[in-house]
C-alpha atoms as an extended CHARMM CRD file, in Angstrom:
* protein
*
       115  EXT
         1         1  GLY       CA              0.0000000000        0.0000000000        0.0000000000  PROA      1               0.0000000000
         2         2  THR       CA              0.8520000000        3.6500000000        0.0110000000  PROA      2               0.0000000000
         3         3  LEU       CA              1.6380000000        5.5280000000        3.1890000000  PROA      3               0.0000000000
         4         4  PRO       CA              0.7300000000        9.1540000000        3.8010000000  PROA      4               0.0000000000
         5         5  PRO       CA              3.4530000000       11.4440000000        2.3600000000  PROA      5               0.0000000000
         6         6  GLY       CA              4.9760000000       12.4300000000        5.7130000000  PROA      6               0.0000000000
         7         7  LEU       CA              5.3080000000        8.8480000000        6.9050000000  PROA      7               0.0000000000
         8         8  LYS       CA              6.6530000000        7.7080000000        3.5420000000  PROA      8               0.0000000000
         9         9  ALA       CA              9.2670000000       10.4820000000        3.5930000000  PROA      9               0.0000000000
        10        10  SER       CA             10.3660000000        9.4600000000        7.0930000000  PROA      10              0.0000000000
        11        11  LEU       CA             10.6210000000        5.8240000000        6.1100000000  PROA      11              0.0000000000
        12        12  ASP       CA             12.5340000000        6.7230000000        2.9370000000  PROA      12              0.0000000000
        13        13  GLN       CA             14.9730000000        8.8200000000        4.9830000000  PROA      13              0.0000000000
        14        14  ALA       CA             15.4970000000        6.0060000000        7.4760000000  PROA      14              0.0000000000
        15        15  THR       CA             16.0690000000        3.5470000000        4.6270000000  PROA      15              0.0000000000
        16        16  ALA       CA             18.5600000000        5.8520000000        2.9140000000  PROA      16              0.0000000000
        17        17  GLY       CA             20.3310000000        6.4220000000        6.2400000000  PROA      17              0.0000000000
        18        18  ALA       CA             20.6380000000        2.7040000000        6.9160000000  PROA      18              0.0000000000
        19        19  LYS       CA             22.0260000000        2.1110000000        3.4200000000  PROA      19              0.0000000000
        20        20  ALA       CA             24.5130000000        4.9680000000        3.7940000000  PROA      20              0.0000000000
        21        21  LYS       CA             25.7200000000        3.5150000000        7.0980000000  PROA      21              0.0000000000
        22        22  ILE       CA             26.2290000000        0.0820000000        5.5360000000  PROA      22              0.0000000000
        23        23  ILE       CA             28.1500000000        1.5640000000        2.6110000000  PROA      23              0.0000000000
        24        24  SER       CA             30.2310000000        3.6450000000        5.0190000000  PROA      24              0.0000000000
        25        25  ASN       CA             31.0820000000        0.5340000000        7.0450000000  PROA      25              0.0000000000
        26        26  PHE       CA             32.2150000000       -1.2840000000        3.9100000000  PROA      26              0.0000000000
        27        27  ALA       CA             34.3150000000        1.7160000000        2.8680000000  PROA      27              0.0000000000
        28        28  SER       CA             35.9460000000        1.9690000000        6.3180000000  PROA      28              0.0000000000
        29        29  GLN       CA             37.0080000000       -1.6600000000        5.9580000000  PROA      29              0.0000000000
        30        30  GLY       CA             38.5330000000       -0.9520000000        2.5610000000  PROA      30              0.0000000000
        31        31  LEU       CA             35.9040000000       -3.0080000000        0.7300000000  PROA      31              0.0000000000
        32        32  ASN       CA             34.3260000000       -2.2290000000       -2.6040000000  PROA      32              0.0000000000
        33        33  THR       CA             31.2630000000        0.0030000000       -2.1410000000  PROA      33              0.0000000000
        34        34  ASP       CA             29.6820000000       -0.7930000000       -5.5020000000  PROA      34              0.0000000000
        35        35  PRO       CA             26.7990000000       -3.2120000000       -4.8740000000  PROA      35              0.0000000000
        36        36  THR       CA             27.0370000000       -4.4860000000       -8.4640000000  PROA      36              0.0000000000
        37        37  GLN       CA             30.5740000000       -5.6730000000       -7.7020000000  PROA      37              0.0000000000
        38        38  ASN       CA             30.1930000000       -6.6250000000       -4.0300000000  PROA      38              0.0000000000
        39        39  THR       CA             27.5650000000       -9.3060000000       -3.3560000000  PROA      39              0.0000000000
        40        40  ALA       CA             27.8230000000       -9.0060000000        0.4300000000  PROA      40              0.0000000000
        41        41  LEU       CA             27.0530000000       -5.2930000000        0.1820000000  PROA      41              0.0000000000
        42        42  ALA       CA             24.2430000000       -5.9460000000       -2.2850000000  PROA      42              0.0000000000
        43        43  GLN       CA             22.6980000000       -8.4820000000        0.1130000000  PROA      43              0.0000000000
        44        44  GLN       CA             22.8100000000       -6.0850000000        3.0470000000  PROA      44              0.0000000000
        45        45  LEU       CA             21.2730000000       -3.2850000000        0.9960000000  PROA      45              0.0000000000
        46        46  ALA       CA             18.5510000000       -5.6700000000       -0.1970000000  PROA      46              0.0000000000
        47        47  GLN       CA             17.8290000000       -6.5630000000        3.4310000000  PROA      47              0.0000000000
        48        48  VAL       CA             17.3280000000       -2.8670000000        4.1970000000  PROA      48              0.0000000000
        49        49  ASP       CA             14.8690000000       -2.6250000000        1.2890000000  PROA      49              0.0000000000
        50        50  GLN       CA             13.0540000000       -5.7340000000        2.5400000000  PROA      50              0.0000000000
        51        51  GLN       CA             12.8250000000       -4.2770000000        6.0360000000  PROA      51              0.0000000000
        52        52  ALA       CA             11.4190000000       -1.0540000000        4.5650000000  PROA      52              0.0000000000
        53        53  LEU       CA              8.6510000000       -3.0760000000        2.8680000000  PROA      53              0.0000000000
        54        54  ILE       CA              7.8650000000       -4.8650000000        6.1150000000  PROA      54              0.0000000000
        55        55  SER       CA              7.7820000000       -1.5610000000        7.9750000000  PROA      55              0.0000000000
        56        56  THR       CA              5.4530000000       -0.0920000000        5.3480000000  PROA      56              0.0000000000
        57        57  ALA       CA              3.0410000000       -2.9980000000        5.8270000000  PROA      57              0.0000000000
        58        58  GLN       CA              3.2040000000       -2.7380000000        9.6180000000  PROA      58              0.0000000000
        59        59  ILE       CA              2.5830000000        1.0150000000        9.5910000000  PROA      59              0.0000000000
        60        60  GLY       CA             -0.2900000000        0.5450000000        7.1400000000  PROA      60              0.0000000000
        61        61  GLN       CA             -1.8490000000       -2.0900000000        9.3940000000  PROA      61              0.0000000000
        62        62  GLN       CA             -1.5000000000        0.2060000000       12.4030000000  PROA      62              0.0000000000
        63        63  LEU       CA             -3.1290000000        3.0680000000       10.5040000000  PROA      63              0.0000000000
        64        64  MET       CA             -6.0080000000        0.8610000000        9.4180000000  PROA      64              0.0000000000
        65        65  THR       CA             -6.5550000000       -0.4270000000       12.9600000000  PROA      65              0.0000000000
        66        66  ALA       CA             -6.4810000000        3.1050000000       14.3450000000  PROA      66              0.0000000000
        67        67  GLY       CA             -8.9260000000        4.2390000000       11.6650000000  PROA      67              0.0000000000
        68        68  ILE       CA            -11.3600000000        1.4530000000       12.4780000000  PROA      68              0.0000000000
        69        69  GLN       CA            -11.1500000000        2.2360000000       16.1790000000  PROA      69              0.0000000000
        70        70  GLU       CA            -11.6130000000        5.9650000000       15.5940000000  PROA      70              0.0000000000
        71        71  SER       CA            -14.6090000000        5.4190000000       13.3530000000  PROA      71              0.0000000000
        72        72  GLY       CA            -16.3040000000        3.4740000000       16.1180000000  PROA      72              0.0000000000
        73        73  LEU       CA            -16.4500000000        0.2020000000       14.2320000000  PROA      73              0.0000000000
        74        74  SER       CA            -16.2350000000       -2.8020000000       16.4750000000  PROA      74              0.0000000000
        75        75  SER       CA            -13.5670000000       -5.3780000000       15.8870000000  PROA      75              0.0000000000
        76        76  GLN       CA            -16.4650000000       -7.8320000000       16.0670000000  PROA      76              0.0000000000
        77        77  LEU       CA            -18.1930000000       -6.2340000000       13.0810000000  PROA      77              0.0000000000
        78        78  TYR       CA            -17.1070000000       -8.9100000000       10.6370000000  PROA      78              0.0000000000
        79        79  GLN       CA            -18.1690000000      -11.7020000000       12.9990000000  PROA      79              0.0000000000
        80        80  THR       CA            -21.5640000000      -10.0520000000       13.4520000000  PROA      80              0.0000000000
        81        81  LEU       CA            -22.0440000000       -9.8180000000        9.6870000000  PROA      81              0.0000000000
        82        82  ALA       CA            -21.0610000000      -13.4610000000        9.2620000000  PROA      82              0.0000000000
        83        83  ASN       CA            -23.5630000000      -14.4860000000       11.9460000000  PROA      83              0.0000000000
        84        84  ILE       CA            -26.3320000000      -12.5220000000       10.2150000000  PROA      84              0.0000000000
        85        85  ASP       CA            -25.5030000000      -14.2500000000        6.9330000000  PROA      85              0.0000000000
        86        86  GLN       CA            -25.5890000000      -17.6870000000        8.5670000000  PROA      86              0.0000000000
        87        87  THR       CA            -28.9310000000      -16.9240000000       10.2100000000  PROA      87              0.0000000000
        88        88  GLN       CA            -30.4490000000      -15.7170000000        6.9420000000  PROA      88              0.0000000000
        89        89  THR       CA            -29.1660000000      -18.7960000000        5.1120000000  PROA      89              0.0000000000
        90        90  ALA       CA            -30.6690000000      -21.0750000000        7.7760000000  PROA      90              0.0000000000
        91        91  ASN       CA            -34.0120000000      -19.2290000000        7.6040000000  PROA      91              0.0000000000
        92        92  ILE       CA            -34.1200000000      -19.5570000000        3.8220000000  PROA      92              0.0000000000
        93        93  GLY       CA            -33.4600000000      -23.2860000000        4.1370000000  PROA      93              0.0000000000
        94        94  LYS       CA            -36.2930000000      -23.6290000000        6.6790000000  PROA      94              0.0000000000
        95        95  ALA       CA            -38.6580000000      -21.6720000000        4.4460000000  PROA      95              0.0000000000
        96        96  ILE       CA            -37.8680000000      -23.8680000000        1.4470000000  PROA      96              0.0000000000
        97        97  ALA       CA            -38.3340000000      -27.0180000000        3.5270000000  PROA      97              0.0000000000
        98        98  SER       CA            -41.6420000000      -25.7310000000        4.8890000000  PROA      98              0.0000000000
        99        99  PHE       CA            -42.8360000000      -24.8160000000        1.4050000000  PROA      99              0.0000000000
       100       100  ALA       CA            -41.8590000000      -28.2110000000        0.0250000000  PROA      100             0.0000000000
       101       101  SER       CA            -43.5630000000      -29.9440000000        2.9230000000  PROA      101             0.0000000000
       102       102  SER       CA            -46.8000000000      -28.0100000000        2.4230000000  PROA      102             0.0000000000
       103       103  ILE       CA            -46.8540000000      -28.7890000000       -1.2870000000  PROA      103             0.0000000000
       104       104  SER       CA            -46.1930000000      -32.4860000000       -0.8370000000  PROA      104             0.0000000000
       105       105  GLY       CA            -48.7420000000      -32.7790000000        1.9900000000  PROA      105             0.0000000000
       106       106  GLY       CA            -51.4660000000      -30.9020000000        0.1080000000  PROA      106             0.0000000000
       107       107  GLY       CA            -52.2440000000      -33.8160000000       -2.2170000000  PROA      107             0.0000000000
       108       108  GLY       CA            -53.3140000000      -31.4390000000       -4.9400000000  PROA      108             0.0000000000
       109       109  GLY       CA            -51.5050000000      -33.3580000000       -7.6200000000  PROA      109             0.0000000000
       110       110  ILE       CA            -48.7210000000      -30.8140000000       -8.0210000000  PROA      110             0.0000000000
       111       111  ASN       CA            -45.2870000000      -32.3400000000       -7.8010000000  PROA      111             0.0000000000
       112       112  LEU       CA            -42.0530000000      -30.4200000000       -7.9610000000  PROA      112             0.0000000000
       113       113  LYS       CA            -39.0430000000      -32.3990000000       -8.9840000000  PROA      113             0.0000000000
       114       114  LEU       CA            -35.6820000000      -30.7990000000       -8.5090000000  PROA      114             0.0000000000
       115       115  ALA       CA            -32.8840000000      -32.3220000000      -10.5040000000  PROA      115             0.0000000000
């Protein structure tokens, strides 16, 4: 997902800072600082990018949770909706069974055959 601009900018700055620190550490050890020529460096930089994606997802989840709580929606909302659906489905089944029973018990010569 996409974070609000201020949060995205902060995360981008933190990511860039972490990458700069890694590159600086490699340079201080006299190692090549070109990730296309140094696989260890490339792996560490990729880990920073991966962590940034994870952080983006976590922040997004936190924002969504906060939004739901602020809007007054219960965390049980989805369970309540599922229960309503199950109840309606059961009532429809009972109505169909009752209708079928009344037709078959009426003896009026009408037969419904469902294939």
